[in-house]
GULOMAR-319175 format. One line per 8 residues: number of its first residue (from 1); for each residue x, y, z of N, C-alpha, C. Coordinates in nm, 2 decimals, always signed. Layout:
# residues N
NUM	X:Y:Z:X:Y:Z:X:Y:Z  ...
# end
This chain:
# residues 239
1	+0.08:-0.12:+0.00:+0.00:+0.00:+0.00:+0.09:+0.12:+0.00  +0.02:+0.24:+0.00:+0.09:+0.37:-0.01:+0.19:+0.39:+0.11  +0.14:+0.36:+0.23:+0.22:+0.38:+0.35:+0.34:+0.30:+0.34  +0.34:+0.17:+0.30:+0.46:+0.09:+0.30:+0.55:+0.13:+0.19  +0.50:+0.19:+0.08:+0.58:+0.24:-0.02:+0.66:+0.36:+0.03  +0.59:+0.45:+0.11:+0.66:+0.56:+0.16:+0.77:+0.52:+0.26  +0.74:+0.42:+0.34:+0.84:+0.37:+0.43:+0.97:+0.32:+0.36  +0.94:+0.25:+0.24:+1.05:+0.21:+0.16:+1.13:+0.32:+0.11
9	+1.06:+0.43:+0.07:+1.13:+0.55:+0.03:+1.22:+0.61:+0.14  +1.17:+0.62:+0.26:+1.25:+0.68:+0.37:+1.37:+0.60:+0.39  +1.36:+0.47:+0.38:+1.48:+0.38:+0.40:+1.59:+0.41:+0.30  +1.56:+0.46:+0.19:+1.66:+0.48:+0.08:+1.72:+0.62:+0.09  +1.67:+0.70:+0.17:+1.72:+0.84:+0.18:+1.86:+0.84:+0.25  +1.96:+0.90:+0.19:+2.09:+0.91:+0.24:+2.15:+1.05:+0.23  +2.17:+1.12:+0.34:+2.23:+1.25:+0.34:+2.29:+1.28:+0.48  +2.40:+1.35:+0.49:+2.47:+1.38:+0.62:+2.38:+1.46:+0.71
17	+2.28:+1.53:+0.65:+2.19:+1.62:+0.73:+2.05:+1.57:+0.74  +2.04:+1.44:+0.72:+1.91:+1.37:+0.74:+1.93:+1.25:+0.83  +1.84:+1.24:+0.93:+1.85:+1.12:+1.02:+1.81:+1.00:+0.94  +1.90:+0.90:+0.95:+1.88:+0.77:+0.88:+1.77:+0.69:+0.93  +1.67:+0.66:+0.84:+1.56:+0.57:+0.88:+1.60:+0.43:+0.85  +1.60:+0.34:+0.94:+1.65:+0.21:+0.93:+1.54:+0.10:+0.89  +1.42:+0.12:+0.94:+1.32:+0.03:+0.91:+1.20:+0.04:+1.01  +1.12:-0.06:+1.01:+1.00:-0.06:+1.10:+0.97:-0.20:+1.15
25	+0.94:-0.21:+1.27:+0.91:-0.34:+1.33:+0.76:-0.34:+1.37  +0.70:-0.45:+1.36:+0.56:-0.47:+1.40:+0.55:-0.54:+1.53  +0.50:-0.48:+1.64:+0.49:-0.54:+1.77:+0.35:-0.54:+1.81  +0.29:-0.65:+1.82:+0.14:-0.66:+1.85:+0.07:-0.58:+1.74  +0.00:-0.48:+1.79:-0.08:-0.40:+1.69:-0.01:-0.27:+1.67  +0.12:-0.25:+1.71:+0.19:-0.13:+1.69:+0.30:-0.14:+1.59  +0.34:-0.03:+1.53:+0.45:-0.02:+1.44:+0.56:+0.06:+1.51  +0.68:+0.01:+1.52:+0.79:+0.07:+1.59:+0.89:+0.12:+1.48
33	+0.92:+0.25:+1.47:+1.01:+0.30:+1.37:+1.15:+0.30:+1.42  +1.24:+0.25:+1.34:+1.38:+0.25:+1.38:+1.46:+0.35:+1.30  +1.54:+0.43:+1.38:+1.63:+0.53:+1.31:+1.76:+0.53:+1.38  +1.86:+0.59:+1.32:+1.99:+0.60:+1.39:+1.97:+0.68:+1.52  +2.05:+0.64:+1.62:+2.04:+0.70:+1.75:+2.13:+0.82:+1.76  +2.07:+0.94:+1.80:+2.14:+1.06:+1.82:+2.11:+1.10:+1.96  +2.21:+1.08:+2.05:+2.19:+1.10:+2.19:+2.20:+1.25:+2.24  +2.25:+1.34:+2.15:+2.27:+1.47:+2.19:+2.15:+1.56:+2.19
41	+2.04:+1.51:+2.16:+1.91:+1.59:+2.17:+1.88:+1.67:+2.04  +1.78:+1.75:+2.06:+1.73:+1.83:+1.95:+1.77:+1.97:+1.95  +1.75:+2.04:+1.85:+1.78:+2.19:+1.84:+1.70:+2.26:+1.95  +1.58:+2.21:+1.98:+1.49:+2.27:+2.08:+1.57:+2.26:+2.22  +1.63:+2.14:+2.24:+1.70:+2.12:+2.37:+1.82:+2.21:+2.37  +1.89:+2.22:+2.26:+2.01:+2.31:+2.26:+1.98:+2.45:+2.30  +1.87:+2.50:+2.23:+1.83:+2.64:+2.26:+1.78:+2.66:+2.40  +1.71:+2.56:+2.45:+1.66:+2.57:+2.59:+1.78:+2.57:+2.69
49	+1.88:+2.49:+2.65:+2.00:+2.48:+2.74:+2.10:+2.60:+2.73  +2.12:+2.64:+2.61:+2.23:+2.74:+2.58:+2.17:+2.88:+2.56  +2.05:+2.89:+2.52:+2.00:+3.03:+2.48:+2.05:+3.07:+2.35  +2.07:+3.20:+2.33:+2.12:+3.25:+2.21:+2.26:+3.20:+2.17  +2.28:+3.16:+2.05:+2.40:+3.11:+2.00:+2.49:+3.22:+1.93  +2.62:+3.20:+1.93:+2.70:+3.30:+1.86:+2.67:+3.29:+1.71  +2.69:+3.39:+1.63:+2.65:+3.41:+1.49:+2.71:+3.30:+1.40  +2.84:+3.27:+1.43:+2.90:+3.16:+1.34:+2.83:+3.03:+1.36
57	+2.80:+2.99:+1.48:+2.73:+2.87:+1.51:+2.59:+2.87:+1.45  +2.53:+2.98:+1.47:+2.39:+3.00:+1.42:+2.38:+2.98:+1.27  +2.48:+3.03:+1.19:+2.48:+3.02:+1.05:+2.51:+2.87:+1.01  +2.61:+2.81:+1.08:+2.64:+2.68:+1.06:+2.52:+2.58:+1.08  +2.45:+2.61:+1.18:+2.33:+2.53:+1.21:+2.22:+2.55:+1.10  +2.20:+2.67:+1.06:+2.11:+2.70:+0.95:+2.15:+2.63:+0.82  +2.28:+2.63:+0.79:+2.33:+2.56:+0.67:+2.30:+2.41:+0.68  +2.32:+2.35:+0.80:+2.29:+2.21:+0.81:+2.15:+2.17:+0.78
65	+2.05:+2.25:+0.84:+1.91:+2.23:+0.81:+1.88:+2.25:+0.66  +1.93:+2.36:+0.61:+1.90:+2.39:+0.47:+1.95:+2.28:+0.37  +2.07:+2.23:+0.40:+2.12:+2.12:+0.32:+2.04:+1.99:+0.33  +1.99:+1.96:+0.45:+1.91:+1.85:+0.46:+1.78:+1.87:+0.39  +1.72:+1.98:+0.40:+1.59:+2.01:+0.34:+1.60:+2.02:+0.19  +1.72:+2.07:+0.14:+1.74:+2.08:-0.01:+1.74:+1.94:-0.07  +1.81:+1.85:+0.01:+1.81:+1.71:-0.04:+1.67:+1.65:-0.05  +1.58:+1.68:+0.04:+1.45:+1.63:+0.04:+1.37:+1.69:-0.08
73	+1.38:+1.82:-0.09:+1.31:+1.89:-0.20:+1.36:+1.86:-0.34  +1.48:+1.82:-0.35:+1.53:+1.78:-0.48:+1.52:+1.63:-0.51  +1.46:+1.56:-0.42:+1.44:+1.42:-0.44:+1.37:+1.39:-0.57  +1.42:+1.29:-0.65:+1.36:+1.25:-0.78:+1.29:+1.11:-0.76  +1.18:+1.09:-0.83:+1.12:+1.17:-0.93:+1.03:+1.28:-0.87  +1.00:+1.27:-0.74:+0.91:+1.37:-0.68:+0.97:+1.43:-0.55  +0.95:+1.55:-0.53:+1.00:+1.62:-0.41:+0.94:+1.56:-0.28  +1.01:+1.57:-0.17:+0.96:+1.53:-0.04:+0.94:+1.66:+0.04
81	+0.82:+1.68:+0.08:+0.79:+1.80:+0.16:+0.77:+1.76:+0.30  +0.85:+1.82:+0.39:+0.85:+1.77:+0.53:+0.72:+1.80:+0.60  +0.67:+1.93:+0.60:+0.54:+1.97:+0.65:+0.53:+1.99:+0.80  +0.64:+1.95:+0.87:+0.64:+1.97:+1.02:+0.78:+2.00:+1.06  +0.85:+2.09:+1.00:+0.98:+2.13:+1.03:+0.98:+2.22:+1.15  +1.03:+2.17:+1.27:+1.04:+2.25:+1.39:+1.17:+2.22:+1.46  +1.21:+2.30:+1.56:+1.33:+2.27:+1.63:+1.34:+2.13:+1.70  +1.22:+2.08:+1.74:+1.22:+1.94:+1.79:+1.25:+1.84:+1.69
89	+1.23:+1.87:+1.56:+1.25:+1.77:+1.46:+1.39:+1.79:+1.39  +1.48:+1.85:+1.46:+1.61:+1.87:+1.41:+1.70:+1.82:+1.52  +1.78:+1.71:+1.50:+1.87:+1.65:+1.60:+2.01:+1.68:+1.58  +2.09:+1.67:+1.68:+2.24:+1.70:+1.67:+2.31:+1.57:+1.68  +2.41:+1.55:+1.59:+2.49:+1.43:+1.60:+2.62:+1.45:+1.69  +2.70:+1.35:+1.70:+2.81:+1.36:+1.79:+2.92:+1.46:+1.75  +2.92:+1.49:+1.62:+3.02:+1.59:+1.56:+2.97:+1.73:+1.58  +2.84:+1.75:+1.62:+2.79:+1.88:+1.64:+2.70:+1.93:+1.53
97	+2.69:+1.85:+1.42:+2.61:+1.89:+1.31:+2.46:+1.85:+1.33  +2.37:+1.92:+1.26:+2.23:+1.90:+1.28:+2.17:+1.81:+1.16  +2.07:+1.73:+1.20:+2.01:+1.64:+1.10:+1.86:+1.66:+1.11  +1.79:+1.67:+1.00:+1.64:+1.68:+1.00:+1.58:+1.54:+1.02  +1.48:+1.53:+1.10:+1.42:+1.40:+1.13:+1.27:+1.41:+1.13  +1.20:+1.30:+1.17:+1.06:+1.29:+1.19:+0.98:+1.33:+1.06  +0.97:+1.23:+0.97:+0.90:+1.25:+0.85:+0.75:+1.19:+0.86  +0.70:+1.19:+0.99:+0.57:+1.14:+1.01:+0.46:+1.21:+0.93
105	+0.49:+1.34:+0.90:+0.39:+1.42:+0.82:+0.44:+1.45:+0.68  +0.56:+1.39:+0.65:+0.61:+1.42:+0.52:+0.52:+1.37:+0.41  +0.54:+1.43:+0.29:+0.45:+1.39:+0.18:+0.53:+1.39:+0.05  +0.52:+1.29:-0.02:+0.58:+1.28:-0.16:+0.48:+1.36:-0.24  +0.53:+1.48:-0.29:+0.45:+1.57:-0.36:+0.40:+1.52:-0.49  +0.28:+1.53:-0.52:+0.22:+1.49:-0.65:+0.23:+1.61:-0.75  +0.28:+1.59:-0.87:+0.30:+1.69:-0.97:+0.16:+1.74:-1.01  +0.14:+1.88:-1.01:+0.02:+1.94:-1.05:+0.03:+1.98:-1.20
113	+0.14:+2.05:-1.23:+0.17:+2.09:-1.36:+0.32:+2.14:-1.37  +0.35:+2.21:-1.47:+0.49:+2.25:-1.48:+0.54:+2.35:-1.38  +0.44:+2.41:-1.31:+0.47:+2.51:-1.21:+0.52:+2.45:-1.08  +0.50:+2.32:-1.06:+0.55:+2.27:-0.93:+0.45:+2.17:-0.87  +0.46:+2.16:-0.74:+0.38:+2.06:-0.67:+0.28:+2.13:-0.58  +0.16:+2.07:-0.57:+0.06:+2.14:-0.49:-0.01:+2.03:-0.40  -0.04:+2.07:-0.28:-0.12:+1.98:-0.19:-0.22:+2.07:-0.11  -0.32:+2.01:-0.05:-0.41:+2.09:+0.03:-0.42:+2.02:+0.17
121	-0.43:+2.11:+0.27:-0.45:+2.05:+0.41:-0.40:+2.14:+0.51  -0.41:+2.10:+0.64:-0.37:+2.17:+0.75:-0.28:+2.09:+0.85  -0.17:+2.04:+0.80:-0.09:+1.96:+0.88:+0.03:+2.03:+0.94  +0.09:+1.98:+1.05:+0.21:+2.04:+1.11:+0.18:+2.11:+1.24  +0.29:+2.17:+1.30:+0.28:+2.24:+1.42:+0.25:+2.39:+1.40  +0.15:+2.44:+1.47:+0.10:+2.57:+1.45:+0.20:+2.68:+1.45  +0.29:+2.67:+1.55:+0.39:+2.78:+1.57:+0.48:+2.80:+1.45  +0.50:+2.69:+1.37:+0.59:+2.70:+1.26:+0.52:+2.68:+1.13
129	+0.39:+2.70:+1.13:+0.31:+2.67:+1.01:+0.30:+2.79:+0.91  +0.32:+2.76:+0.79:+0.31:+2.86:+0.68:+0.16:+2.91:+0.67  +0.14:+3.04:+0.64:+0.00:+3.09:+0.64:-0.09:+3.02:+0.55  -0.04:+2.97:+0.43:-0.13:+2.91:+0.33:-0.17:+2.77:+0.38  -0.09:+2.71:+0.47:-0.13:+2.58:+0.53:-0.24:+2.60:+0.63  -0.22:+2.70:+0.72:-0.32:+2.74:+0.82:-0.45:+2.77:+0.76  -0.45:+2.84:+0.64:-0.57:+2.88:+0.57:-0.63:+2.76:+0.49  -0.56:+2.65:+0.50:-0.60:+2.53:+0.42:-0.61:+2.55:+0.27
137	-0.52:+2.62:+0.22:-0.51:+2.65:+0.08:-0.41:+2.55:+0.02  -0.41:+2.54:-0.12:-0.31:+2.46:-0.19:-0.17:+2.51:-0.15  -0.08:+2.42:-0.14:+0.06:+2.47:-0.11:+0.16:+2.37:-0.17  +0.29:+2.42:-0.17:+0.40:+2.34:-0.22:+0.52:+2.34:-0.13  +0.64:+2.33:-0.19:+0.76:+2.31:-0.11:+0.79:+2.43:-0.03  +0.75:+2.55:-0.06:+0.79:+2.67:+0.01:+0.73:+2.67:+0.15  +0.64:+2.58:+0.19:+0.59:+2.58:+0.33:+0.71:+2.55:+0.42  +0.80:+2.46:+0.37:+0.91:+2.43:+0.46:+1.01:+2.54:+0.47
145	+1.02:+2.62:+0.37:+1.11:+2.74:+0.37:+1.06:+2.84:+0.48  +0.92:+2.86:+0.48:+0.86:+2.94:+0.59:+0.90:+2.89:+0.73  +0.88:+2.76:+0.75:+0.91:+2.71:+0.88:+1.06:+2.72:+0.91  +1.14:+2.70:+0.81:+1.29:+2.72:+0.82:+1.32:+2.86:+0.87  +1.26:+2.96:+0.82:+1.29:+3.10:+0.86:+1.26:+3.12:+1.01  +1.15:+3.06:+1.05:+1.11:+3.08:+1.19:+1.21:+3.01:+1.28  +1.27:+2.90:+1.24:+1.37:+2.82:+1.32:+1.50:+2.90:+1.32  +1.54:+2.96:+1.21:+1.66:+3.03:+1.21:+1.65:+3.16:+1.29
153	+1.53:+3.22:+1.29:+1.51:+3.33:+1.38:+1.53:+3.29:+1.53  +1.48:+3.18:+1.56:+1.50:+3.13:+1.70:+1.64:+3.10:+1.73  +1.72:+3.04:+1.63:+1.86:+3.01:+1.66:+1.94:+3.13:+1.69  +1.91:+3.24:+1.62:+1.98:+3.37:+1.65:+1.93:+3.43:+1.78  +1.81:+3.42:+1.81:+1.75:+3.48:+1.93:+1.76:+3.40:+2.06  +1.77:+3.27:+2.04:+1.78:+3.18:+2.15:+1.65:+3.12:+2.19  +1.55:+3.13:+2.11:+1.42:+3.07:+2.13:+1.31:+3.16:+2.07  +1.18:+3.11:+2.08:+1.07:+3.19:+2.02:+1.05:+3.32:+2.09
161	+1.00:+3.42:+2.01:+0.98:+3.55:+2.07:+0.84:+3.57:+2.14  +0.75:+3.47:+2.11:+0.62:+3.48:+2.17:+0.59:+3.35:+2.24  +0.67:+3.32:+2.34:+0.67:+3.20:+2.42:+0.53:+3.18:+2.49  +0.47:+3.29:+2.54:+0.35:+3.27:+2.62:+0.22:+3.27:+2.53  +0.23:+3.31:+2.40:+0.12:+3.31:+2.32:+0.08:+3.17:+2.28  -0.05:+3.14:+2.26:-0.10:+3.01:+2.22:-0.06:+2.99:+2.07  +0.00:+2.88:+2.04:+0.05:+2.85:+1.90:-0.05:+2.88:+1.80  -0.18:+2.84:+1.82:-0.28:+2.86:+1.72:-0.31:+3.01:+1.70
169	-0.30:+3.09:+1.80:-0.32:+3.24:+1.79:-0.20:+3.30:+1.71  -0.08:+3.25:+1.73:+0.04:+3.29:+1.66:+0.02:+3.26:+1.51  -0.02:+3.14:+1.48:-0.05:+3.10:+1.34:-0.16:+3.18:+1.27  -0.26:+3.21:+1.35:-0.37:+3.29:+1.30:-0.33:+3.43:+1.26  -0.25:+3.49:+1.34:-0.20:+3.63:+1.32:-0.11:+3.63:+1.19  -0.03:+3.53:+1.18:+0.06:+3.52:+1.06:-0.02:+3.50:+0.93  -0.13:+3.42:+0.94:-0.20:+3.39:+0.83:-0.30:+3.50:+0.78  -0.35:+3.58:+0.88:-0.46:+3.68:+0.84:-0.42:+3.82:+0.87
177	-0.31:+3.84:+0.95:-0.26:+3.98:+0.97:-0.12:+4.00:+0.93  -0.06:+3.90:+0.86:+0.08:+3.91:+0.81:+0.18:+3.94:+0.92  +0.15:+3.89:+1.04:+0.24:+3.91:+1.15:+0.37:+3.83:+1.14  +0.48:+3.89:+1.17:+0.61:+3.81:+1.16:+0.69:+3.85:+1.29  +0.79:+3.77:+1.33:+0.87:+3.80:+1.44:+0.96:+3.92:+1.41  +1.00:+3.99:+1.51:+1.08:+4.11:+1.49:+1.23:+4.07:+1.46  +1.29:+4.15:+1.37:+1.43:+4.12:+1.34:+1.51:+4.25:+1.36  +1.46:+4.34:+1.45:+1.52:+4.47:+1.47:+1.64:+4.46:+1.56
185	+1.66:+4.35:+1.63:+1.76:+4.34:+1.73:+1.90:+4.33:+1.66  +2.00:+4.37:+1.73:+2.14:+4.37:+1.68:+2.19:+4.23:+1.66  +2.12:+4.13:+1.72:+2.17:+3.99:+1.70:+2.16:+3.94:+1.56  +2.08:+4.01:+1.48:+2.06:+3.96:+1.34:+2.14:+4.04:+1.24  +2.25:+3.99:+1.18:+2.32:+4.06:+1.08:+2.23:+4.10:+0.97  +2.26:+4.21:+0.90:+2.17:+4.25:+0.79:+2.14:+4.15:+0.69  +2.24:+4.07:+0.64:+2.21:+3.96:+0.54:+2.11:+3.86:+0.59  +2.12:+3.83:+0.72:+2.02:+3.73:+0.78:+1.88:+3.79:+0.79
193	+1.88:+3.92:+0.82:+1.75:+3.99:+0.82:+1.68:+3.98:+0.68  +1.76:+4.01:+0.58:+1.71:+4.00:+0.45:+1.66:+3.86:+0.41  +1.74:+3.77:+0.45:+1.71:+3.63:+0.41:+1.58:+3.58:+0.48  +1.57:+3.62:+0.61:+1.44:+3.58:+0.69:+1.32:+3.64:+0.62  +1.33:+3.77:+0.58:+1.21:+3.83:+0.52:+1.18:+3.77:+0.39  +1.28:+3.72:+0.32:+1.25:+3.66:+0.19:+1.18:+3.52:+0.22  +1.23:+3.45:+0.32:+1.19:+3.31:+0.34:+1.05:+3.31:+0.40  +1.01:+3.41:+0.48:+0.87:+3.41:+0.54:+0.78:+3.51:+0.46
201	+0.81:+3.53:+0.34:+0.73:+3.62:+0.26:+0.59:+3.57:+0.25  +0.49:+3.66:+0.25:+0.35:+3.61:+0.24:+0.31:+3.54:+0.11  +0.39:+3.58:+0.00:+0.36:+3.51:-0.12:+0.46:+3.39:-0.14  +0.40:+3.27:-0.13:+0.49:+3.15:-0.14:+0.58:+3.14:-0.26  +0.54:+3.20:-0.37:+0.62:+3.20:-0.49:+0.74:+3.29:-0.48  +0.74:+3.38:-0.38:+0.85:+3.48:-0.37:+0.96:+3.43:-0.27  +0.93:+3.32:-0.21:+1.03:+3.26:-0.12:+1.14:+3.19:-0.19  +1.26:+3.20:-0.15:+1.37:+3.13:-0.22:+1.36:+2.98:-0.20
209	+1.43:+2.91:-0.29:+1.44:+2.76:-0.27:+1.56:+2.74:-0.17  +1.56:+2.61:-0.12:+1.67:+2.58:-0.03:+1.81:+2.59:-0.10  +1.81:+2.56:-0.23:+1.94:+2.57:-0.30:+1.99:+2.72:-0.30  +1.89:+2.81:-0.32:+1.93:+2.95:-0.31:+1.97:+2.99:-0.17  +1.90:+2.94:-0.07:+1.92:+2.97:+0.07:+2.06:+2.93:+0.10  +2.10:+2.81:+0.06:+2.24:+2.75:+0.09:+2.34:+2.85:+0.03  +2.32:+2.89:-0.09:+2.42:+2.98:-0.15:+2.44:+3.11:-0.07  +2.32:+3.17:-0.02:+2.33:+3.29:+0.05:+2.39:+3.27:+0.19
217	+2.36:+3.16:+0.25:+2.42:+3.13:+0.38:+2.57:+3.11:+0.37  +2.61:+3.04:+0.27:+2.76:+3.02:+0.25:+2.83:+3.15:+0.23  +2.77:+3.24:+0.16:+2.83:+3.37:+0.14:+2.84:+3.45:+0.27  +2.74:+3.44:+0.35:+2.74:+3.50:+0.49:+2.85:+3.43:+0.57  +2.86:+3.30:+0.57:+2.96:+3.23:+0.64:+3.10:+3.27:+0.60  +3.12:+3.29:+0.47:+3.25:+3.33:+0.42:+3.29:+3.47:+0.47  +3.19:+3.56:+0.47:+3.21:+3.69:+0.51:+3.25:+3.70:+0.66  +3.18:+3.61:+0.74:+3.22:+3.60:+0.88:+3.36:+3.56:+0.90
225	+3.40:+3.46:+0.82:+3.54:+3.41:+0.82:+3.64:+3.52:+0.78  +3.60:+3.60:+0.68:+3.69:+3.70:+0.63:+3.71:+3.81:+0.74  +3.60:+3.84:+0.81:+3.61:+3.94:+0.92:+3.70:+3.88:+1.04  +3.68:+3.75:+1.06:+3.76:+3.69:+1.17:+3.91:+3.69:+1.14  +3.94:+3.66:+1.01:+4.08:+3.65:+0.97:+4.14:+3.79:+0.97  +4.06:+3.89:+0.95:+4.11:+4.03:+0.95:+4.11:+4.09:+1.09  +4.07:+4.01:+1.19:+4.07:+4.05:+1.33:+3.95:+4.14:+1.37  +3.84:+4.13:+1.28:+3.72:+4.21:+1.31:+3.62:+4.13:+1.38
233	+3.50:+4.19:+1.40:+3.39:+4.12:+1.46:+3.29:+4.08:+1.36  +3.25:+3.96:+1.36:+3.15:+3.91:+1.26:+3.01:+3.96:+1.28  +2.98:+4.02:+1.40:+2.85:+4.07:+1.42:+2.81:+4.19:+1.34  +2.92:+4.26:+1.28:+2.89:+4.37:+1.19:+2.90:+4.34:+1.05  +2.88:+4.21:+1.02:+2.89:+4.16:+0.88:+2.78:+4.22:+0.79  +2.82:+4.27:+0.68:+2.72:+4.32:+0.58:+2.77:+4.28:+0.44  +2.68:+4.22:+0.37:+2.71:+4.18:+0.23:+2.67:+4.28:+0.13
# end
C-alpha cells in the first residue's frame, strides 16, 4: 500500500543532514520506527539549554538544516515536503552537526503541472506553520522554507519571541494579519534579516528555494570568516 511504499522511500534516503531511517518493526498492533540513534538531543533542547548562539554557530546550524531540506526537496522523481519542520525535529549528531528528522507528516508531492507541486491541508505544528497551510489552501515546497525561517530566527535569538502566546493564535495572526517576528535586534546581521524576510514572505512563490538559501548562507559564512581573519567582529557583517 501507499504507506509501505513511503516507508520504503524513507529507508533509501541518504544524506549527512538527514536522520537515517532504518526500518520498521511490528509489535502486536503497533509499528515501531527504527532510526539512527542521536543522543545529543534536538535543536529545541540546545536552545533551551544554551539560549542565544553565537552568529557563526547559528549560520552553521542554519546551513545544516538547509542542506538536509534541499536534499528532500530535490528528491527525484518527486520532491519530499516535510510539512512539520520544527526545532524538535532537528537533532544533533556527535560531531555537532544537525540532522532533519521525523517524517511522520512528510509527503511525496504529486505533480500538478509544470509550475510545481501542490497539496491541500492543515498539517504540522501551528507555531511553525506557513500561512497558506493554516488557511487550508493549496501549497507546495515553500511551506518548509517558511518554517525554516522561523527556526533560524529562534537560533539567533535563543528561542521563540512569543513563548507565552498560544501557538494557534500565533499562526492565525501570521495567516490573516501578516504578523512576523521582529528582526530589529542587533543579534541579526543585515544579510540574515534580508534572508528571513524573503523566506517568510506572504507570497509562497516569492520565497527562495533551499538551493538559493544555501548559496546565501555560504556567502554569509565566508564573510564571517573574512572578518575573523582580519581581526574584526563578525556581528557587523554586511554583504
